[in-house]
VOBA-1610 file (N, C-alpha, C; in pm, whole numbers, padded with zeros to 5 digits, always signed):
BEGIN
Met+00890+01106-02517Met+00851+00975-02496Met+00694+00970-02424Lys+00644+00868-02468Lys+00466+00828-02425Lys+00471+00781-02303Lys+00365+00825-02216Lys+00376+00785-02085Lys+00289+00655-02110Ile+00283+00537-02036Ile+00208+00407-02043Ile+00137+00450-01950Phe+00141+00499-01819Phe+00041+00505-01753Phe+00018+00648-01676Ser-00084+00735-01667Ser-00078+00883-01616Ser-00101+00862-01462Lys-00092+01002-01398Lys-00083+01009-01269Lys-00233+00980-01220Glu-00309+00982-01315Glu-00464+00977-01263Glu-00480+00824-01246Ile-00449+00752-01373Ile-00457+00598-01333Ile-00376+00551-01241Ala-00288+00567-01224Ala-00185+00518-01116Ala-00247+00568-00997Gly-00292+00670-00972Gly-00338+00723-00826Gly-00455+00649-00819Ile-00556+00661-00918Ile-00671+00586-00863Ile-00716+00435-00850Ile-00597+00358-00934Ile-00548+00228-00894Ile-00487+00200-00757Leu-00386+00258-00724Leu-00343+00296-00577Leu-00441+00304-00478Leu-00558+00393-00481Leu-00631+00436-00397Leu-00758+00309-00368Ile-00770+00242-00513Ile-00850+00129-00509Ile-00794-00009-00445Thr-00649-00009-00454Thr-00597-00130-00403Thr-00578-00106-00271Phe-00531-00008-00221Phe-00508+00037-00088Phe-00661+00032-00006Gly-00750+00071-00052Gly-00927+00036-00026Gly-00934-00122+00014Leu-00901-00182-00084Leu-00901-00360-00078Leu-00811-00375+00054Leu-00732-00387+00053Leu-00608-00409+00155Leu-00674-00377+00298Phe-00726-00240+00307Phe-00796-00162+00400Phe-00914-00319+00454Ile-01001-00327+00356Ile-01071-00424+00416Ile-01030-00552+00438Phe-00954-00627+00364Phe-00894-00722+00378Phe-00808-00737+00546Gln-00729-00613+00582Gln-00652-00628+00704Gln-00798-00606+00830Gly-00883-00540+00770Gly-01034-00547+00872Gly-01073-00684+00904Leu-01105-00752+00765Leu-01132-00937+00800Leu-01009-00998+00868Ile-00945-00947+00889Ile-00839-01018+00948Ile-00822-01011+01111Val-00889-00875+01123Val-00900-00812+01244Val-01058-00863+01323Leu-01118-00900+01269Leu-01270-00973+01270Leu-01263-01117+01269Asn-01133-01156+01255Asn-01106-01304+01241Asn-01174-01392+01146Ile-01203-01341+01037Ile-01252-01371+00914Ile-01141-01444+00827Ile-01064-01393+00780Ile-00957-01427+00739Ile-00883-01475+00808Pro-00779-01584+00851Pro-00658-01615+00933Pro-00568-01544+00898Tyr-00497-01489+01026Tyr-00404-01398+01050Tyr-00249-01464+01000Asn-00237-01594+00997Asn-00103-01650+00968Asn-00062-01621+00830Ile-00155-01584+00747Ile-00144-01570+00572Ile-00047-01411+00560Val-00042-01360+00661Val-00011-01222+00669Val+00135-01170+00752Trp+00218-01112+00735Trp+00333-01064+00831Trp+00420-01189+00816Gly+00422-01232+00728Gly+00511-01360+00707Gly+00497-01477+00757Gly+00382-01495+00793Gly+00335-01592+00895Gly+00374-01570+01027Gln+00455-01481+01076Gln+00517-01475+01217Gln+00417-01390+01324Leu+00321-01410+01297Leu+00163-01352+01375Leu+00128-01470+01486Asn+00094-01395+01630Asn+00034-01505+01683Asn-00077-01460+01748Glu-00148-01538+01830Glu-00310-01491+01897Glu-00289-01359+01924Glu-00179-01343+02043Glu-00163-01246+02098Glu-00129-01082+02032Asn-00068-01092+01921Asn-00002-00970+01838Asn-00097-00967+01692Tyr-00163-01049+01650Tyr-00229-01031+01520Tyr-00305-00885+01509Lys-00430-00871+01610Lys-00494-00763+01589Lys-00421-00641+01592Val-00314-00587+01676Val-00231-00517+01711Val-00171-00476+01572Met-00111-00582+01521Met-00038-00545+01379Met-00123-00513+01265Ser-00255-00594+01242Ser-00338-00560+01137Ser-00397-00424+01188Leu-00441-00383+01301Leu-00461-00240+01330Leu-00356-00125+01275Phe-00222-00161+01315Phe-00118-00074+01259Phe-00109-00052+01101Ser-00158-00177+01052Ser-00165-00193+00902Ser-00271-00073+00858Ile-00369-00116+00928Ile-00504-00004+00856Ile-00443+00122+00884Ile-00377+00170+00995Ile-00313+00338+01026Ile-00262+00330+00901Ile-00161+00268+00865Ile-00070+00315+00774Ile-00114+00296+00628Ile-00206+00234+00594Ile-00290+00245+00492Ile-00386+00366+00466Cys-00422+00404+00566Cys-00542+00527+00582Cys-00434+00623+00536Leu-00301+00634+00627Leu-00187+00743+00607Leu-00147+00742+00416Phe-00126+00639+00399Phe-00104+00596+00248Phe-00213+00675+00163Met-00379+00624+00171Met-00449+00707+00113Met-00443+00864+00094Ala-00430+00905+00223Ala-00433+01031+00224Ala-00297+01066+00155Ile-00208+01015+00164Ile-00124+01083+00087Ile-00142+01105-00075Ile-00177+00975-00138Ile-00239+00968-00266Ile-00332+01056-00288Ala-00420+01094-00236Ala-00568+01186-00245Ala-00478+01314-00234Ile-00379+01352-00149Ile-00324+01478-00173Ile-00246+01487-00300Lys-00172+01408-00327Lys-00084+01382-00488Lys-00196+01409-00570Met-00332+01367-00584Met-00425+01369-00684Met-00461+01470-00680Lys-00456+01577-00566Lys-00531+01684-00597Lys-00647+01673-00537Phe-00728+01540-00471Phe-00813+01519-00411Phe-00845+01626-00262Ile-00727+01637-00227Ile-00701+01715-00109Ile-00629+01837-00086Lys-00687+01971-00172Lys-00611+02065-00177Lys-00561+02150-00082Ser-00451+02177-00070Ser-00357+02246+00017Ser-00249+02295-00055Asn-00184+02412-00046Asn-00046+02445-00070Asn+00051+02386+00027Ile+00002+02373+00145Ile+00137+02342+00245Ile+00137+02169+00236Leu+00041+02114+00161Leu+00037+01951+00152Leu+00076+01919+00031Asp+00099+02004-00064Asp+00178+01963-00181Asp+00304+01907-00178Arg+00407+01994-00126Arg+00522+01896-00077Arg+00518+01754-00003Leu+00436+01773+00094Leu+00368+01621+00139Leu+00363+01524+00067Gly+00281+01553-00041Gly+00199+01484-00172Gly+00335+01400-00223Thr+00432+01503-00273Thr+00555+01411-00336Thr+00627+01366-00257Ile+00691+01397-00139Ile+00771+01310-00023Ile+00715+01184-00004Gly+00564+01194+00032Gly+00473+01078+00047Gly+00490+00958-00013Ala+00473+01015-00170Ala+00443+00920-00259Ala+00596+00817-00296Trp+00680+00927-00244Trp+00810+00824-00290Trp+00850+00736-00126Ile+00828+00795-00027Ile+00778+00689+00069Ile+00702+00559+00047Ile+00602+00592-00021Ile+00526+00460-00036Ile+00565+00382-00118Phe+00647+00440-00237Phe+00721+00338-00315Phe+00814+00269-00234Ile+00906+00316-00153Ile+00990+00250-00103Ile+00936+00139-00022Tyr+00824+00172+00064Tyr+00765+00097+00124Tyr+00722-00044+00046Leu+00655-00019-00082Leu+00631-00110-00145Leu+00707-00199-00214Ile+00834-00134-00223Ile+00946-00211-00281Ile+01004-00310-00171Leu+01002-00262-00048Leu+01081-00309+00062Leu+00945-00427+00078Asn+00817-00420+00104Asn+00693-00493+00118Asn+00744-00607+00019Thr+00753-00572-00117Thr+00786-00688-00228Thr+00906-00779-00168Val+00993-00751-00120Val+01130-00830-00067Val+01111-00895+00036Gly+00988-00841+00102Gly+00943-00896+00218Gly+00841-01024+00185Asn+00728-00966+00088Asn+00674-01088+00023Asn+00755-01239+00003Ile+00860-01171-00115Ile+00929-01302-00133Ile+00998-01399-00072Ala+01019-01310+00017Ala+01116-01409+00164Ala+00979-01448+00257Ser+00881-01467+00230Ser+00761-01488+00335Ser+00785-01662+00368Ala+00764-01682+00477Ala+00728-01825+00478Ala+00591-01864+00463Ser+00487-01760+00438Ser+00379-01790+00406Ser+00362-01803+00242Ser+00342-01938+00188Ser+00300-01935+00057Ser+00216-01824-00033Val+00078-01832+00062Val+00001-01725-00004Val+00057-01600+00012Glu+00097-01554+00083Glu+00161-01424+00093Glu+00287-01399-00018Ser+00367-01512-00087Ser+00470-01518-00182Ser+00387-01524-00315Ile+00290-01597-00337Ile+00241-01612-00472Ile+00132-01526-00493Ile+00073-01472-00372Ile-00031-01376-00384Ile+00003-01210-00403Phe+00064-01201-00304Phe+00112-01039-00279Phe+00205-01035-00340Thr+00331-01085-00352Thr+00425-01055-00426Thr+00388-00970-00599Pro+00305-01037-00690Pro+00283-00944-00785Pro+00193-00819-00736Ile+00086-00838-00659Ile+00042-00698-00653Ile+00105-00615-00580Thr+00232-00602-00495Thr+00303-00548-00455Thr+00378-00471-00554Ile+00438-00551-00632Ile+00492-00539-00778Ile+00435-00461-00847Ile+00309-00465-00899Ile+00252-00359-00943Ile+00207-00234-00866Met+00151-00247-00744Met+00173-00122-00656Met+00298-00008-00673Ser+00415-00106-00684Ser+00531-00016-00656Ser+00533+00097-00777Ile+00485-00006-00898Ile+00518+00099-01025Ile+00424+00195-01043Phe+00335+00167-00972Phe+00214+00267-00969Phe+00253+00395-00883Ala+00286+00347-00799Ala+00366+00435-00683Ala+00471+00511-00728Leu+00541+00452-00834Leu+00655+00527-00899Leu+00614+00634-00992Val+00508+00596-01050Val+00461+00661-01149Val+00379+00819-01084Leu+00336+00803-00978Leu+00275+00880-00890Leu+00400+00992-00862Ala+00510+00907-00764Ala+00592+00998-00716Ala+00706+01087-00825Leu+00676+00994-00950Leu+00780+01092-01060Leu+00675+01216-01124Ser+00549+01194-01113Ser+00445+01288-01146Ser+00481+01446-01115Lys+00468+01543-01205Lys+00481+01653-01203Lys+00336+01699-01166Glu+00341+01843-01098Glu+00225+01879-01060Glu+00121+01964-01130
//
């Protein structure tokens, strides 16, 4: 069976997308983008920076896992972590997609649902890829 997407394409697209999400969350922390369009519109003035900083930490962790899986970071000890982490990213993105669909924020539902669906597919390709 011919592959539609390679591990390399999936990993690069995921790194780029997570990089863009990193910038997006940074703009929320800096109050350049309104915080009410993320987290289902449930954030308030007191907690949006903490939640966006939490998102930035998760994004950095995911980018490191993808870099390990893509062999940009080489270590025999970390190889297994890359595979397990890729599955965790896939599950996270599926759950995030469900949350986006159910979101009270129309921006989150309309814009981020298709993005997380596409990212989920690429994360699945990465998780299923052999070393």
